[in-house]
MIVEX-116578 format. One record per residue (C-alpha): residue in three letters; z, x, y. Coordinates in steps of 0.2 Angstrom, whole numbers, plus 2048, in hexadecimal, padded with zeros to 3 digits. Layout:
<atoms>
ALAZXY;...
</atoms>
This chain:
<atoms>
METB4B523478;VALB3D52C481;GLNB3E530494;LEUB2D52E49D;TYRB2A5394AC;ASNB1E5334B9;LEUB185264AD;HISB1D5144B1;PROB165044AA;PHEB124FD4BC;GLYB014F84C1;SERB034FA4D3;GLNB104FB4E1;ARGB114F04F0;VALB1B4F1500;VALB224DF504;PROB224DC517;CYSB334D451A;LYSB364CD52B;GLNB484D252B;GLUB524E1525;PROB554DE512;SERB664E050A;HISB644D84F9;PHEB564D34EE;CYSB534CB4DD;CYSB434C64D3;GLYB3F4B54CB;GLNB304B14BF;ASPB234B54CC;VALB2C4B64DC;LEUB374C24E6;PHEB464BD4F0;VALB4C4C84FE;ALAB5C4C5507;SERB5D4CC519;THRB6C4D4521;ALAB7A4CB52A;ALAB704C953A;SERB644BC534;CYSB6C4B4524;LYSB5C4B051C;VALB534B150B;GLUB404B550B;VALB364B04FC;PHEB264B94F7;ALAB1A4B44E9;VALB144C34DE;HISB034C14D7;GLUAFC4C94C7;GLNAF04D44D2;GLYB004DB4DB;ARGAFE4D14EB;CYSB0E4CB4F3;GLUB0C4BA4FD;ALAB1A4B4508;LEUB1F4A2503;GLYB2C4A0510;SERB3E4A2514;PHEB4E498514;ALAB5F49A51D;THRB6F49E514;LEUB8149A519;GLYB854AC51D;PROB804BD517;VALB7C4BE504;LEUB874C94FA;ARGB804C64E9;METB714BC4E3;ALAB684B84D2;HISB5A4AD4CC;SERB594A34BD;SERB484A04B5;THRB4F4914AC;GLYB514844B9;ASPB484904C6;TYRB574904D2;LEUB5F49E4DC;VALB724A04DD;THRB7A4AB4EA;ILEB8C4B04F0;GLUB8C4AF503;GLUB994B4510;LYSB9E4AB51F;SERBAE4AC52A;LYSBB54B851D;ALABB34AB510;THRBA74AC501;PHEB9D49D4FA;LEUB9349A4EA;ARGB834914ED;ALAB7448C4E2;TYRB634894EB;METB5847C4E1;ASNB464774E3;TRPB434854EF;ARGB314864EC;CYSB2E4764F6;METB2F480506;SERB1F489502;ALAB17478505;GLYB1E477516;SERB2D46D514;SERB3D47251D;ARGB48465517;VALB5846B50F;CYSB65461505;VALB77468503;ARGB824604F6;METB924644EC;VALB904694DA;GLYB924594CF;HISB8F44D4DD;GLUB8943C4D8;METB794384E1;GLUB724274E5;GLUB614234DF;SERB5B41F4F1;TYRB6242F4F7;SERB5C43A4E9;GLUB4A4354EB;THRB494414FA;LEUB4D4504EF;LYSB3B4504E8;GLUB354584F8;GLNB434624FF;METB4E4714FA;SERB5F46D4F3;VALB6E4784F5;VALB7C4764E9;GLUB8D47C4EF;METB9A4814E1;PROBAC4834E8;LEUBB748F4DF;SERBCA4924E0;ASPBC74A44E1;PROBB94AE4EA;PROBAA4B14DF;LEUBA74C44DC;CYSB984C44D1;ILEB8B4B84C8;SERB7F4B74BA;CYSB734AA4B3;CYSB6F4A74A1;PROB5D4AA49E;VALB5D49F48F;ASNB6448F496;GLYB674924A8;ASPB7A4914A8;LEUB8449A4B5;LEUB924A64B3;VALB9D4AB4C2;GLYBA94B94C3;CYSBB94B74CD;LYSBCA4C14CD;ASNBD24BE4BC;LYSBC64B14B6;LEUBB44AD4B2;VALBAD49C4B6;METB9E4944AC;PHEB934874B4;CYSB8747D4A8;LEUB764794AF;LYSB734664AE;TYRB6445C4AF;ARGB6944B4B7;VALB5C43E4B5;ILEB5C4334C4;ASNB4D4284BF;GLNB3E42A4B4;ASNB354334C2;LEUB4343F4C8;THRB4E44B4BF;VALB5A4554CA;LEUB624664C5;ASPB754674C7;PHEB844714C0;GLUB9446D4B8;ARGBA34784B7;SERBA64784A5;LEUBB14874A0;ILEBBD4944A8;LEUBC14A449F;HISBD24AA4A5;ILEBD44BD4A3;ASNBE34C54AA;ASNBE24D44B6;LEUBCF4D54B6;ILEBC54D74C5;PROBB34D64C0;ALABA64E14C8;GLUB974DA4BF;VALB944CC4B2;ALAB854C94A6;PHEB824B849D;CYSB764B448F;ALAB774A7481;ARGB8A4A5482;HISB8C4B8482;ILEB964BF491;ALAB974D1496;VALBA34D54A4;THRBA64E64AC;THRBB34EE4B7;GLUBB14FF4BF;LEUBB55084AE;ASPBB64FA4A1;VALBA94EF497;LEUBAE4DF48E;METBA24D5484;LEUBA64C447D;LYSB9D4B5475;LEUBA24A3477;GLUBA149B466;LEUBA0488462;VALBAF48145A;GLNBAD47344D;GLNBB4463455;ARGBC145944C;ALABC644744F;ASPBD544B45A;ARGBCB458464;THRBCA44D473;GLUBDD44D476;GLNBDE45F473;CYSBD0462480;ALABDA45848D;GLNBE9463489;ALABDF47348B;VALBDD46F49E;SERBEF46D4A1;ALABF547B496;PROBEA48A498;GLUBF7496493;LYSBF2493480;ALABE64A247E;VALBDA4A3470;ASPBE14B446A;GLYBF34AE46A;GLYBF64B647B;VALBFF4AD489;LYSBFA4AC49B;ASPC084B24A5;GLUC034BA4B6;SERC144BD4BC;THRC194C94AE;SERC084D04AA;THRC034E34AC;ASPBF34EA4B0;PROBEB4F149F;LEUBDD4F94A8;GLNBE55034B5;LEUBF75074BA;GLUBFD50D4CB;LEUC0D5174CD;ASPC135204DD;GLYC025224E3;PHEBFB5284D2;ILEBEE51F4C8;ILEBF05204B6;CYSBE051E4AC;GLNBE051949A;LYSBD652248D;PROBC451F48A;VALBC151347B;GLUBB350A472;LEUBB74FA467;LEUBA94F145E;GLYBA84E1455;GLUBB94DB44E;GLUBC24EA455;SERBBF4E5467;LYSBCD4D9465;LEUBD84E8467;CYSBD44EA479;GLUBE44E047E;ILEBDA4D548A;PROBE04C3487;ILEBD44B548B;THRBD94A348E;LEUBCB49648E;GLUBCD48749A;SERBC1478498;THRBBD4704A8;GLUBB04634A3;LEUBB44514A0;PROBB744F48D;THRBA9444485;GLUBA3443473;ASPB96450477;THRBA245C47F;LYSBA046E478;HISBB0478473;PHEBB048B473;GLNBBA49946C;VALBB84AB471;ARGBB24B9466;TYRBB44CB46C;LEUBA54D5469;LEUBA64E5473;PHEBB34EF47E;ARGBB0500485;ARGBBB509491;PHEBB651949B;ALABC15264A3;PROBBD52C4B4;ASPBBD53E4AE;GLNBB053A4A0;SERBA153E4AB;PROB9E5504AD;PHEB9454D4BD;GLYB9F5454C9;PHEBB15404CF;CYSBBB5314CB;GLUBB35264D9;GLUBA15294D2;THRBA55244C0;LYSBA25124C2;LEUB995064B6;HISB8A4FC4BD;SERB7A4F24B8;VALB824E84A9;GLNB744DE4A1;LEUB724D3492;LEUB604D348C;PROB594C6480;VALB4A4C9476;TYRB404BA470;GLNB344B5463;THRB264AA46A;GLYB1F49C460;ILEB0D49745F;SERB0349D46E;THRB0248F47B;THRAFB48F48C;ALAB09486495;TYRB1849149A;GLUB24483497;GLUB1E480485;THRB20492481;GLUB31492488;ASNB3648447C;LYSB2F48D46D;ARGB3749E470;LYSB454A3464;LEUB534AF469;LEUB514BE45D;SERB5D4CB463;LEUB684CF472;PHEB6C4DF47A;CYSB794E5486;PHEB774F3492;PHEB824FB49F;SERB8250B4A8;LEUB8D5194AF;PROB865244BD;TYRB7E5304B1;VALB7D5284A0;GLYB7851649A;TYRB7D50D48A;LEUB73501480;TYRB7B4F6473;SERB734EA467;ILEB7D4D9465;GLYB7A4D1454;LYSB834CF444;LEUB894E1448;VALB8C4E8459;GLUB864FA45A;LEUB81507467;ILEB6E50A464;SERB6A515473;THRB72521480;TYRB68525490;GLNB6B535499;TYRB665354AB;SERB615454B4;GLUB6753E4C5;LYSB755324CA;SERB6F5204C7;GLUB715124D4;GLNB6A5044C9;ALAB625014B9;VALB574F34B2;LEUB544F049F;THRB444E8498;PROB3F4E6486;GLNB344F6487;PHEB3C500495;LEUB4B50549E;HISB485084B1;VALB555124BA;ILEB565144CD;THRB5E5244D2;SERB6152C4E3;GLNB505344E3;ASNB4552D4D5;LEUB4151F4CA;GLNB445244B8;CYSB3D51B4A9;PHEB4251B497;THRB3B512488;VALB4750747E;ARGB4750146C;CYSB4C4EE470;SERB3B4E746B;ALAB3A4F245B;ALAB4C4EE457;ALAB494DC459;ALAB394DC44F;ARGB424E6441;GLYB4F4D9440;GLUB424CB43D;ASPB374D6432;PROB404E442A;TYRB2F4EB423;ILEB264EC434;ASPB2A4FF435;THRB21503425;THRB114FA428;VALB0E4FE43B;LYSB1751143B;VALB0C51C435;ASPAFA51643A;TYRB0151444C;SERB0452744D;ARGAF452C445;THRAE9522451;TYRAEE52C460;LYSAF153D459;ASNAE1544461;VALAE353C472;LYSAE8548480;THRAF053C48D;GLUB01537493;SERAFE52648B;CYSAFC52F47A;ILEB0D53747C;HISB14526480;LEUB0C51D472;LEUB1152A465;SERB2352A46C;GLUB24517469;ALAB1D519457;HISB29527454;LEUB3751C45A;LEUB3250E44E;VALB3251A43F;ARGB44521445;ALAB4A50F446;ALAB4450C434;METB4D51C42E;METB5D516437;ASPB5E50642C;PROB6D507420;HISB61503411;PHEB56511415;LEUB5C51D408;LYSB595103FB;SERB4850B401;ASPB3850D3F7;GLUB2F512406;LYSB3B52040A;GLUB2F52F407;ASPB21526410;LEUB2D52441F;LEUB3353641F;LYSB2153B41E;ALAB1C53042D;PHEB2B536436;ARGB26548434;GLUB14545438;SERB1953B448;CYSB2454A44D;ALAB1655644A;PHEB0A54C455;LEUB1654B463;GLYB1955E462;ASPB06561463;CYSB05556472;TYRB1355E47C;SERB0D56F476;ARGAFB56C47C;PHEAFD56148C;ASPB0256749D;THRB1155B49E;LYSB2155C4A6;ASPB2A559496;TYRB2256848D;HISB3356D486;LEUB3355E47A;ALAB27568470;LEUB35572468;PROB40563461;TYRB3155945B;TYRB2A568451;ARGB3C56B44B;METB3D559444;SERB2C55B43D;GLYB32568431;LEUB23574435;SERB25586434;METB1F592442;THRB11598438;GLUB0B586435;VALB0D582448;LEUB0359144C;LYSAF558B440;ARGAF557A449;LEUAF358145A;VALAEB59245A;SERAD9594457;GLUAD35A244C;GLYACA5B0455;ASPACB5A8467;GLUAD15B6471;METAD05AC482;GLNADA59D47C;THRAE6596489;TYRAF7590484;ALAB0158248C;LYSB14583491;GLYB1A578483;PHEB13584476;ILEB1A59447E;PHEB2B58B480;TYRB2B58746D;LEUB26598468;THRB335A0474;HISB4159646E;SERB3C59745B;LEUB3B5AA45C;ASNB4C5AB465;GLUB555A1458;ASPB5C5A9448;SERB4F5A343C;ASNB4C5A942A;GLUB395A742C;GLUB2F5B742E;LEUB1E5B7435;SERB105C042C;LYSB095D0434;GLUAFA5C643A;SERB045B7441;GLYB0F5C444A;ASNB015CC452;LYSAFA5BB458;VALB0B5B845F;LEUB0B5C8468;GLNAFA5C446F;ILEAFF5B3475;PHEB0E5B947E;TYRB055C8486;LEUAF95BB48D;ALAB045AD491;ASPB165B4495;PROB165C7494;VALB285C949A;GLNB2E5C148A;LEUB255CE47F;PROB345D947D;HISB3F5CB478;VALB325C446C;LEUB315D5463;CYSB445D4460;SERB435C4456;PROB475C4444;SERB375BB441;METB2D5CA447;ARGB335D643A;ASNB225D8433;ILEB195DD443;CYSB115EE444;PROB1C5F944F;LEUB0D603456;THRB045F345B;ALAB145ED463;VALB165FD46D;LYSB045FC474;TYRB085EA47B;LEUB185F0482;GLNB105FF48B;LYSB045F3493;VALB125E7499;GLUB1C5F649F;LYSB0F5FB4AC;METB115E94B3;METB235E54B0;PROB2F5F34AB;SERB405EE4A5;ALAB4F5F549C;VALB4C5E948D;LEUB3A5EF48C;THRB4060148B;LEUB4D5FD47E;THRB405F4474;LYSB34602474;ALAB4360E46F;PHEB47601460;LEUB3460245B;ALAB3461545C;LEUB43615450;LYSB3960A444;METB2B616444;GLYB36625442;ASPB3162C453;LEUB41634459;THRB3863D468;METB3262C46F;TYRB4362546C;GLUB4C632475;HISB3F631483;GLUB4261F486;METB55620485;ASPB5662E491;SERB4B62549D;CYSB596194A3;LYSB6C61B4A7;GLUB7961549B;THRB7D6064A6;THRB6B6014A7;LEUB6A602494;VALB795F7492;CYSB715EA49E;GLYB625EB492;PHEB6D5E7483;ILEB745D848C;GLYB635D2490;GLNB5E5D347D;PROB6D5D4471;ARGB625D3462;LEUB5E5E6465;LEUB6F5E945E;GLNB745DA453;GLNB6B5CC44B;ARGB715BD441;LYSB6E5B942F;GLUB755A9429;GLYB815A8437;ILEB875BA434;VALB855C8441;METB7B5D643A;PROB795E7442;THRB675ED445;GLUB605FE442;PHEB62602454;ALAB755FF453;VALB7660A443;HISB6E61844D;LEUB7961645C;LYSB88616451;GLUB8462844C;METB7C62F45C;GLNB8462546B;PROB9361B465;GLYB9961A477;LEUB8961147C;LEUB8B60546D;VALB9D600471;ALAB995FE484;ALAB8A5F3480;THRB945E8474;VALBA25E6481;ALAB955E048D;LEUB8E5D4481;HISB9F5CD47E;GLUBA35CB490;ASNB925C2493;ARGB955B6484;LYSB885BD47A;ILEB945C146B;GLUBA55BB466;LEUBB45C5462;GLUBB45C1450;GLUBA15C444F;ALABA35D6457;ASPBB15D944A;THRBA45D543C;PHEB975DF445;PHEBA15EF445;LYSBA85ED434;METB965EB42D;LEUB905F9437;CYSB9D605431;ASNB9D5FE41F;SERBB05FA421;GLUBB25E841B;ASNBC45EA416;THRBCA5F6423;ILEBC95F8436;PROBBD60643B;GLNBC161044A;LEUBB160B453;LEUBB85F9453;VALBC95FF45A;ASPBBE608468;PHEBB65F746B;TRPBC75EE46D;GLUBCD5FC478;ALABBE5FB483;LEUBBF5E8484;LEUBD15E948A;VALBCB5F3499;VALBBF5E549F;SERBC45D5498;SERBCD5C84A3;GLNBD05BA497;GLUBE35B9493;GLUBE05B2481;ILEBD45BF47C;LEUBDF5CD484;GLNBEE5C847A;GLUBE45C746A;LEUBDC5D846E;LEUBEE5E0472;LEUBF45D9461;ARGBE55E0458;VALBE65F245F;THRBF95F245D;SERBF75ED44A;GLNBEB5FA447;TYRBF5608450;VALC05602445;TRPBFA602435;ARGBF4613437;ILEC0561B43D;SERC0F61342F;ARGC02618422;LYSBFF62A42A;GLNBED62542B;LEUBE162E437;PROBD262543E;GLUBC2629435;THRBB962E446;LYSBBF635456;PROBC4627462;LEUBB9626471;LYSBC862647D;THRBD862F47E;THRBE9627482;GLUBE762F493;ASPBD6627496;LEUBDD616491;ILEBEC61849D;ASNBE061D4AB;SERBD360F4A8;CYSBDD6004A1;ARGBEC5F74A8;HISBF25F2497;PHEBF6604493;GLYC0560949D;LEUC0D61A4A1;ILEC18620493;VALC2A62149A;PROC3463149A;TRPC4162B48E;VALC33628481;THRC2D63A483;SERC3F640481;VALC41637471;METC3163D46A;SERC3564F46F;VALC42650461;GLYC37649454;CYSC2F651445;SERC1F65A446;SERC1564F43A;ASPC14641448;LYSC0A64D452;ASPBFB649447;TYRBFB63744C;HISBFF63A45E;GLYBF0630464;ASPBF562045B;ILEC0862345F;SERC05625471;ARGBF9617473;LEUC0660B46B;GLNC14611476;SERC08610485;LEUC045FE481;LEUC175F947F;CYSC1A602490;SERC0F5F6499;GLNC135E449D;SERC035DD495;ILEC075DA483;ASNC115CB47D;ILEC1F5D4475;ALAC265C546B;SERC155C3463;ALAC145D545F;LEUC255D7456;PROC1E5D2445;VALC105DF447;LEUC1D5ED44C;GLUC285E943D;PROC215F7432;LEUC2860443E;THRC3A60643B;GLUC47610444;VALC4761E436;ASPC3C629441;ASNC3B62C454;VALC2A623455;GLYC3261344E;LEUC41615459;THRC37616469;ILEC2D606463;ARGC3D5FD45F;VALC46602470;LEUC365FE47A;SERC355ED471;SERC485E9475;THRC455EE487;ARGC365E3489;LEUC405D4482;GLYC4E5D848E;LYSC5A5DD480;TYRC615ED48A;GLUC715EE481;GLUC695EE470;ALAC5D5FC476;ILEC6C60647C;ASPC7460446B;GLNC6460A462;LEUC6261946D;LEUC7561E46B;ARGC7461C459;LYSC64626456;CYSC61631465;PROC6F631472;ASPC6863F47C;ALAC5A633482;ALAC67625487;VALC6962B499;PHEC5662D49B;TYRC5461B495;ALAC626154A1;GLNC5A61E4B0;HISC4A6164AD;GLUC4E6044A7;LEUC606004AD;LYSC5B5FC4BF;GLYC5D5ED4CA;ASPC665DE4C1;ASNC685E94B2;GLNC715F84BB;ALAC825F14B6;LEUC7F5F64A4;TRPC826084A9;TRPC956044AA;LYSC965F54A0;LYSC8C5FB491;LEUC8760D491;LEUC97615498;PROCA360C48C;GLUC9761047D;LEUC97622481;CYSCA9623484;LYSCAC61A473;ARGCA062646A;THRCA7636472;ARGCB963146D;LEUCB362F45B;THRCAA63F45A;GLYCB464A466;ASNCAC65A46B;ASPCA165B45C;CYSC93652465;PROC8F65B475;ILEC8064F478;LEUC8C64047A;ILEC9764A486;SERC8864F490;SERC8263E491;LEUC93637495;LYSC956434A4;GLUC8463F4AB;THRC8862C4A9;LEUC9862E4B2;SERC906384C0;ILEC836294C3;VALC9061C4C1;ALAC9C6254CE;METC8E6244DA;GLUC8B6114D8;LEUC9D60A4D8;GLUCAB6094E4;LEUCBA6144DF;ARGCC56054D9;ASPCB65FE4CF;PHECB360F4C8;LEUCC56114C2;SERCC46004BA;VALCB66054AE;LEUCBE6164A8;PROCC7615498;GLUCDA614499;ASPCDD62148B;GLYCD062E493;THRCD5640497;ALACD96414AA;GLYCD16534AB;PHECC164C4A4;PHECBF63E4B0;LEUCC76454C0;PROCB864E4C6;HISCAE63E4C6;LEUCBC6344CF;LEUCBC6414DC;HISCA96414DD;CYSCAA62E4DF;SERCB762E4ED;GLNCAF63C4F7;GLYC9E6334F6;LYSCA66234FD;LEUCAF62C50B;LEUC9F634510;THRC97623510;
</atoms>
C-alpha cells in the first residue's frame, strides 16, 4: 500500500450546476444522480462525458426526501429509500433515460404486478417506478454489480429481491423484481450492506459480518421442504432457533444506564461460525422446478471496541463505507459494452470497510485474509475502493492510496505474472525524476512484495531473483525519495533499509565526487540523520566521514554536533571536526556543541581545551546538553549501553556532574533504570557488586522521581545495599556524594531520625561508628513513610537484634507495620532505657492507651522480677507512672496499678493524679 499525496488519477474536476440544494448523490455508468433536499423532493440526472463535460439530462420527482439511493449498472435502474409522513418507502426507477427525450410520462406499479400486453406497450416510452412494500422500514440498500439483484437491510433481517426480465412480447421486455429470500438475524440493526455475487457484507456501528449464499443440491422431496420453510422459519441453518422473546443482544448490553461493549475479535473462514449470530433463511418465492435453494456460509466476522481507536471517543468509533469489489477477467476484446459484459469472468472478490482513522481490505476466495490496512492522517468521512486505488474523503482533504486488488487477482489467475513483469518494470523508470516515476515504482514494488507473500515463495526456483528484484526496487524508490523534492521524502529511510544498502553504498549512489557545490534534498538528509542516530555497527571511513561533515555543514549545520556523536563517525579526524564546529558555533552556539568540542578535545588529549569548554557553561547548562545528546556519555553496542571516554573522564574528575546528567537522562526517558545500572557497573568495572557511584545515582534519582513504581524499586535497592554493607562491615569504595543530612534536607523519602533511635545507638559499640553513613541512611529511610515496609522485610532480614543497629531496624519495622506491642517487647528486652523515649514518640492518638495497657504492666512485671537490681527499669517505671497519672482519671489510674504493689512507691503518683484532676 502506497499513499499518494497531491497525485490523483483524475483528468479533470467539474462543478455540477444543481438547481436545488443537494443532499445525496450516486454515480451510474456514465451519469450522476443528485437528490435534492426535502424542500423539492427531486432527483437531477447529469451525463458525464469523457472530456469531463457534465450535461443535464433532466429530473424526476420522488415521493419524498431521499434517505439512501444506489444505481445498478445491470438493469440500469436507480433504487431509493424515501420518506413521507414519517413512513419510509423502497422504490426502483426503471427506464429513467427516456426522460432525456422529453417524455414526462411515469408509470407507478407494485413489485411483481402482472401487466396486460396492451397496458405494457406504453412502458417503452415512459419511466417506470416499482414500489416494493416491506413489513419493516428499510434502512440500507445495495445492488449486486454482477446480476443486478437488490439487497435491503431492515431491523433484524435482510431482504433479497431478484432482478427479473419479464418478456411481454417479442418486442418488449420489462424489468421487475421478485422478493426471493429473507435472512432473519436476531438483534441486528444494519447500518450498511454490500451485495455482490451472492456474497453479503453487513455492518453495524462496530461489527462486520460477511456471508455467502451457497446453492444446495435439490432433491426429489425438495418442493415440499421449501413450502415448509415459509411457514417454519425457526429452523436455522446453523442449528439455532429464532426466538425473539427470549433473545439477548450479543452485540451490546445495557444495564442501569451503562453500556457494556464486548471485546474486539476477528474470525476468518470457518472460525467465523463462532460469532454466535444465528441466521434463519426464509424463501419467499413461489416454488418451481427452477427455484434455487440456499444455505449460509460464514466468511468473516470482526468486532471493534469503542476504545480501540486512539484518536477519538466512543461515538466517533463507527464503521462506514462497507464495499464488495469484484475484479473481472474480460474475454476477447469487443466493441459493444453488452458483449464485453457477457464475456467477463469474476476473478476475485474483495471486502473493504473503514473506521474513522483506519481502513481494512480483505480478499475473499478459497481463503479469507486481511491483505492491507490503511492508516489515515485525518478523520475519514467516506471511502471508495477501486481495483487500483482507495479514495478517502476526510474532513479537509481527499487522500488516495494504491491497492493490490488487480495485482492479487492477476496472481490468482497467473501465479507467475510477478516473476515475468517485476523486475523490468522497476528498471524502466529508475532514471525518471517525476512523481509518476514514484507511483510506477511503487506499483512494481507491490507486485514483487505480493509474490514474496506467496506461501510457496520459500520453495520457489525464482526466490533469489525475486529477492534481488525486491532489493533493487527498494533502492530505486529510496533514490527517488532522496533526490526529489517530495512531501513524502521521509520514505527514503525505510526503502533504503529494505534494500540492504549500507550508508557507504548510499553515499556512493547519491554523492558526486569532487562536487563541492552539490545540493542535497530533504529525503537524503533525513536518511543520513536517522541512520547516524541509530546504533549501527557500520563505521564510515575517514573519507566518507569527512564527506558527511561537509554535507551537514552545508545542508543542516545544527545537526553537526549530533552527527559527530554517532558510532558510525568513530574514524573521523577530531581536528577536522573541531574546525567545522567552530564555524557553526559562530552562527548557532549551543550546550551540545560545547560538550561535543570538549569530547573531541579529550580524544585529541588537549586537556586545556577541554577545561576551557567545560568551564564556559554552568553545570545545569551542561546537564541540558547531555539531555540533548545522550551519546556523549553512553552509546549502545548490540543493545548494551556502553560508557564513552567522556563518561570515564567525568567519573574521575566530576562524578557529581556525571550522576546529575544520568538522572536527567532517566527523567527524560533517554535511559532506562536497568540500563543505568549496567552503565555504572561497566564504568566502575564492578559487574558483580554495586559500586558507590550507582548508589549515588539511586539516591539522586529518589530526590527527583515521581513515579511510584520506580520509587519503590529504588527504595528497595538502596535499602538492600545499605543492609549488605552493614552486615558485611563493608565500606563504600568511594566517598558518597551526599551525606545523610544532605539526603534528609533534599529528599522527602529520607525522614528525620527519631530520638529513641538515637538513644538506642548511644549505648552501642564503637565499631558501628565506622559505618555510621549507611546505618543512618537506613534508619532515616525507615523513619519516613515512603518505603513499603512489607516488601522491605526480606531485605532487612540479615540485620538481627544482636546489636543495637539491628534492634533499631527491627523496632522501626514493627512500628511501621503497626505492631507497637511487639516493638515495646523488643525494646524492653534489649534496651529498656529507650522504651519511654519510644512511647513518647510513637504512642500517641489511638495508640496512647498502650501506655497503661502494655508499657506500664510490662515495666511492673519486669521490675518485680529484678527488684532493685535494675535501676533503669525503676526509672522507666516512675516516668511511665508520671505520664499515665496525667492522662487518666483517679479511678482509672487506680485500676491499672498492680494489686500487690508497694503503697509507698505508688502513693506519690496517686497524689499527683488526684491533685492534677482537682486543679482541672
